[in-house]
RODO-2510 file (C-alpha; in nm, 4 decimals, decimal comma):
residues 246
     n   res          X          Y          Z
     1     m    -2,9196     0,6037    -0,3167
     2     d    -3,0392     0,3335    -0,5512
     3     s    -2,7643     0,2160    -0,7845
     4     v    -2,9370     0,3781    -1,0833
     5     d    -2,9176     0,7164    -0,9117
     6     r    -2,5491     0,6994    -0,8201
     7     y    -2,2742     0,8455    -1,0364
     8     l    -2,0139     0,6046    -0,8953
     9     t    -1,9076     0,3320    -0,9316
    10     a    -2,0608     0,2672    -1,2740
    11     n    -1,9268     0,5925    -1,4219
    12     w    -1,5681     0,5701    -1,2993
    13     g    -1,4566     0,5359    -1,6607
    14     e    -1,6151     0,8679    -1,7500
    15     l    -1,4649     1,0373    -1,4442
    16     a    -1,1170     0,8923    -1,5001
    17     a    -1,1188     1,0094    -1,8618
    18     r    -1,1506     1,3686    -1,7382
    19     y    -0,7986     1,3452    -1,5954
    20     g    -0,6479     1,1409    -1,8787
    21     h    -0,6892     0,7872    -1,7463
    22     k    -0,8353     0,5479    -1,9996
    23     y    -0,8395     0,2406    -1,7769
    24     w    -1,0084     0,1680    -1,4454
    25     y    -1,0385    -0,1286    -1,2114
    26     v    -1,2684    -0,2129    -0,9193
    27     g    -1,1364    -0,4507    -0,6534
    28     g    -1,3328    -0,7214    -0,4804
    29     h    -1,6068    -0,5969    -0,2497
    30     r    -1,9119    -0,7145    -0,0580
    31     d    -2,0808    -0,3761    -0,0187
    32     n    -2,1007    -0,0267    -0,1674
    33     f    -1,7438     0,0725    -0,0788
    34     p    -1,5086    -0,0761    -0,3404
    35     q    -1,1582     0,0535    -0,3996
    36     v    -1,0860     0,1746    -0,7517
    37     v    -0,7598     0,2003    -0,9484
    38     t    -0,7380     0,4214    -1,2588
    39     s    -0,4468     0,4348    -1,5009
    40     k    -0,3150     0,5579    -1,8337
    41     y    -0,1948     0,2014    -1,8893
    42     p    -0,3935    -0,1227    -1,9205
    43     i    -0,4825    -0,2783    -1,5851
    44     e    -0,4774    -0,6529    -1,5293
    45     n    -0,6963    -0,8045    -1,2604
    46     v    -0,4795    -1,0532    -1,0752
    47     r    -0,7248    -1,1242    -0,7939
    48     r    -1,0350    -0,9769    -0,6363
    49     i    -1,0330    -1,0639    -0,2687
    50     v    -1,3402    -1,1025    -0,0486
    51     g    -1,2180    -1,3704     0,1908
    52     q    -1,3844    -1,6926     0,2947
    53     a    -1,6969    -1,7423     0,5040
    54     p    -1,7516    -1,7865     0,7866
    55     d    -1,4280    -1,6978     0,9672
    56     s    -1,2136    -1,4980     0,7238
    57     i    -1,4447    -1,2582     0,5435
    58     v    -1,2653    -0,9474     0,4162
    59     s    -1,5385    -0,7022     0,5084
    60     h    -1,4912    -0,4321     0,2424
    61     g    -1,2887    -0,6469     0,0057
    62     a    -0,9500    -0,5882    -0,1539
    63     g    -0,7979    -0,5959    -0,4985
    64     w    -0,4733    -0,7014    -0,6610
    65     a    -0,4222    -0,5205    -0,9905
    66     r    -0,1163    -0,5044    -1,2136
    67     i     0,0035    -0,2562    -1,4724
    68     v     0,3222    -0,2654    -1,6799
    69     k     0,5394     0,0459    -1,7040
    70     n     0,8808     0,0616    -1,8737
    71     g     0,8596    -0,3125    -1,9146
    72     r     0,8239    -0,3706    -1,5386
    73     p     0,5114    -0,5138    -1,3751
    74     v     0,3764    -0,2925    -1,0938
    75     n     0,1550    -0,4780    -0,8456
    76     i    -0,1117    -0,2616    -0,6796
    77     v    -0,2962    -0,3962    -0,3747
    78     t    -0,5890    -0,1914    -0,2444
    79     l    -0,7778    -0,2504     0,0778
    80     h    -1,0188    -0,1058     0,3308
    81     t    -1,0244    -0,2936     0,6597
    82     w    -1,3193    -0,3251     0,8973
    83     p    -1,3866     0,0155     1,0632
    84     q    -1,5716    -0,0682     1,3833
    85     a    -1,4497    -0,1347     1,7401
    86     y    -1,6458    -0,4617     1,7445
    87     a    -1,5766    -0,7538     1,5117
    88     f    -1,7505    -0,8012     1,1781
    89     q    -2,0840    -0,9823     1,2258
    90     a    -2,0386    -0,9838     1,6055
    91     v    -2,3540    -1,1069     1,7785
    92     d    -2,2828    -0,9181     2,1025
    93     r    -2,1260    -0,5928     1,9880
    94     d    -2,0623    -0,4607     2,3379
    95     a    -1,8800    -0,7756     2,4430
    96     s    -1,6819    -0,7798     2,1190
    97     r    -1,5873    -0,4151     2,1644
    98     a    -1,4644    -0,4872     2,5187
    99     e    -1,2478    -0,7682     2,3808
   100     h    -1,1023    -0,5433     2,1067
   101     g    -1,2857    -0,7537     1,8510
   102     g    -1,2515    -0,4925     1,5787
   103     d    -0,8726    -0,4740     1,6143
   104     r    -0,8409    -0,8509     1,6066
   105     y    -1,0672    -0,8716     1,3028
   106     r    -0,8556    -0,6179     1,1156
   107     r    -0,5476    -0,8225     1,1987
   108     m    -0,7135    -1,1279     1,0427
   109     e    -0,8054    -0,9276     0,7323
   110     i    -0,4554    -0,7927     0,6738
   111     e    -0,3032    -1,1379     0,7190
   112     y    -0,5489    -1,2834     0,4686
   113     i    -0,4875    -1,0060     0,2159
   114     c    -0,1085    -1,0238     0,2432
   115     r    -0,1014    -1,4040     0,2227
   116     h    -0,3056    -1,3939    -0,0987
   117     t    -0,1076    -1,1112    -0,2620
   118     i     0,2536    -1,0332    -0,1754
   119     g     0,2833    -1,3582     0,0194
   120     t     0,2586    -1,5511    -0,3071
   121     a     0,5755    -1,3877    -0,4467
   122     p     0,9002    -1,5337    -0,3027
   123     r     1,1080    -1,2472    -0,4474
   124     a     0,8613    -0,9691    -0,3698
   125     a     1,1234    -0,7406    -0,2090
   126     e     1,2964    -0,7183    -0,5479
   127     e     0,9721    -0,6567    -0,7334
   128     l     0,7504    -0,3490    -0,7613
   129     w     0,4616    -0,3736    -0,5130
   130     v     0,2449    -0,1084    -0,3495
   131     m    -0,0290    -0,1724    -0,0921
   132     l    -0,2501     0,1140     0,0170
   133     g    -0,5799     0,2071     0,1701
   134     d    -0,7789     0,2861     0,4821
   135     n    -0,6449     0,0467     0,7472
   136     n    -0,8494     0,1799     1,0413
   137     s    -0,5574     0,0990     1,2709
   138     w    -0,2425     0,2523     1,4170
   139     s     0,1221     0,1875     1,3436
   140     r     0,3918     0,1176     1,5984
   141     l     0,6061     0,3567     1,3948
   142     d     0,3823     0,6358     1,5263
   143     n     0,3771     0,5235     1,8876
   144     w     0,6308     0,7906     1,9808
   145     f     0,3319     1,0211     1,9167
   146     y     0,0438     0,8093     2,0526
   147     k     0,2336     0,6804     2,3586
   148     c    -0,0012     0,3839     2,3946
   149     p     0,1005     0,0582     2,5676
   150     e     0,3313    -0,1658     2,3653
   151     d     0,0661    -0,4390     2,3599
   152     d    -0,2158    -0,2068     2,2520
   153     p    -0,4483    -0,4025     2,0169
   154     r    -0,4737    -0,1005     1,7870
   155     l    -0,1189    -0,1810     1,6737
   156     l    -0,1913    -0,5421     1,5771
   157     t    -0,2809    -0,4836     1,2120
   158     q     0,0210    -0,2772     1,1162
   159     d     0,2488    -0,4991     1,3256
   160     y     0,1731    -0,7817     1,0843
   161     v     0,2742    -0,5742     0,7824
   162     l     0,5923    -0,4485     0,9490
   163     e     0,6982    -0,7868     1,0862
   164     h     0,5918    -1,0324     0,8171
   165     t     0,6215    -0,8555     0,4818
   166     p     0,8973    -0,6635     0,2998
   167     y     0,6779    -0,3529     0,2789
   168     v     0,8160    -0,0089     0,3711
   169     d     0,5838     0,2533     0,5265
   170     v     0,6383     0,5337     0,2755
   171     i     0,5029     0,8277     0,4776
   172     a     0,6795     0,7243     0,7987
   173     r     1,0094     0,6750     0,6149
   174     q     0,9808     1,0053     0,4282
   175     h     0,8801     1,2124     0,7334
   176     p     1,0740     1,0797     1,0342
   177     g     0,9778     1,2400     1,3629
   178     r     0,6885     1,4336     1,2062
   179     f     0,3444     1,2904     1,2704
   180     q     0,1214     1,2907     0,9622
   181     t    -0,2472     1,2728     1,0486
   182     t    -0,4701     1,1384     0,7720
   183     t    -0,8058     1,2102     0,9363
   184     h    -1,0022     1,4997     1,0830
   185     s    -0,8475     1,4073     1,4193
   186     e    -0,4870     1,3322     1,5067
   187     k    -0,4762     0,9770     1,3726
   188     r    -0,2833     0,8160     1,0891
   189     i    -0,4931     0,5209     0,9792
   190     d    -0,4329     0,5390     0,6020
   191     f    -0,1111     0,3872     0,4739
   192     v     0,0901     0,3562     0,1565
   193     y     0,3343     0,0674     0,1674
   194     c     0,5747    -0,0377    -0,1041
   195     t     0,8569    -0,2847    -0,1466
   196     p     1,2187    -0,1642    -0,1187
   197     a     1,2615    -0,1875    -0,4964
   198     l     0,9705     0,0521    -0,5493
   199     y     1,0587     0,2731    -0,2535
   200     d     1,3849     0,3587    -0,4313
   201     c     1,1663     0,5230    -0,6989
   202     v     0,9809     0,7602    -0,4621
   203     t     1,0220     1,1266    -0,5557
   204     r     0,7443     1,2764    -0,3401
   205     a     0,5287     1,1517    -0,0552
   206     e     0,2928     1,3620     0,1530
   207     v    -0,0450     1,3872     0,3174
   208     v    -0,2138     1,6772     0,1405
   209     r    -0,3262     1,9484     0,3811
   210     d    -0,4777     2,2638     0,2360
   211     d    -0,8015     2,4617     0,2458
   212     y    -0,9836     2,2117     0,0265
   213     t    -0,8725     1,8898     0,1973
   214     e    -0,9350     2,0134     0,5523
   215     p    -1,2285     1,7995     0,6765
   216     v    -1,5350     2,0045     0,7729
   217     r    -1,8162     1,8429     0,9711
   218     d    -2,1501     1,8387     0,7918
   219     p    -2,3708     2,1058     0,9533
   220     k    -2,6527     1,8525     0,9862
   221     k    -2,4087     1,5959     1,1344
   222     l    -2,5387     1,3289     0,9026
   223     s    -2,3884     0,9969     1,0137
   224     n    -2,0629     1,1633     1,1114
   225     f    -2,0264     1,2989     0,7572
   226     w    -1,7406     1,5340     0,6672
   227     h    -1,6753     1,7495     0,3591
   228     p    -1,4976     1,6729     0,1296
   229     s    -1,4051     1,3601     0,3291
   230     d    -1,3219     1,2425     0,6801
   231     h    -0,9837     1,1321     0,5383
   232     r    -0,7082     1,3406     0,3854
   233     p    -0,5556     1,2425     0,0510
   234     i    -0,2067     1,0955     0,0320
   235     v     0,0072     1,1619    -0,2750
   236     v     0,3091     0,9492    -0,3583
   237     d     0,4987     0,9989    -0,6827
   238     f     0,7271     0,7305    -0,8261
   239     d     0,9823     0,7680    -1,1057
   240     l     0,9939     0,4165    -1,2468
   241     k     1,2967     0,5034    -1,4559
   242     k     1,4855     0,4583    -1,1308
   243     a     1,3664     0,0989    -1,0934
   244     k     1,6556    -0,1442    -1,1057
   245     k     1,6275    -0,4174    -1,3648
   246     q     1,5694    -0,7639    -1,2245
***
């Protein structure tokens, strides 16, 4: 659709108000797929991330927003990594696909995003940070289910988060030994990470599976379209009263 004919993203404020959120924030993006944060509390834009041309473009962008609750800053990082098997802007897509170009590109994106967000905070593990979104990649924490080779390129993106940041995989930690698919197939490619200080505040964490959220293929099979989405929602509740004072 032309932008004038779309309800979103221009009317996010109107939509958010319907569920009691006065504030809304759109992260950095290069296309029509931005991530949006809505809140009952004022939202500060810390950084909108789109990467650097030519070799470190963050394909769908990312955002670093901050709200303050109970006197504590809560850092919210949103992202959506490159979805294809070939690398972003690959000239020879078949060759790039054969070389796992898409997986290697996603690894670059997550490194760039983390370096420019949580990587700037020396005491991040003690602070309140959450990073979430569609990562289009697999986690080694789920490899007991996938049973793929240890050096499988599909693990590269989440390996960086697990090995080089203080983030905790909320769903994996809350549901040990129980695979939680987030798509219409048996794949968990959407993640909610938070720092240990924020993880201590988790009161609920689940992938929502019910009659409404069950993905249904569009009868016309329009561009692999699913209703209401090809992804399932993830709900994580935090009680920030439990946050330890710094």
